[in-house]
C-alpha positions, 0 to 999 in steps of 0.5 A: 620536194614539191607540195601541191594540193587544191582543196574544194570547200564549199562554204554553203555546205556548212552552217546553221541555216538549213540548205537543200542537200541535193541542191548543194551536192549538185552545185559542188559537182558543177564546181568540181567539174569546172575545177577539174577541167581547169587543172587538167587543161594546165597539166595538173593532176585531178585525182580525187582524195580525202586527204587533208592538208595535214595528211599531205604534210605528214606524208611529206615529213615521213618521206623527208624527215629532214624537213622537221629540222629548221 
């Protein structure tokens, strides 16, 4: 089983300092566009989901329960 996930997390979107929401979202879209084009150029899937690393791993264990026996 191959697990593959790329997660975009923008550090400036979290914190105690007030940020301009529209500017932050605009920059995140630019980063997302760049990342999607890089992944797509390498033949990688560029599907956008809200899956976390935990969700991906839970799906893997559901599909392959033998992965839990180490």
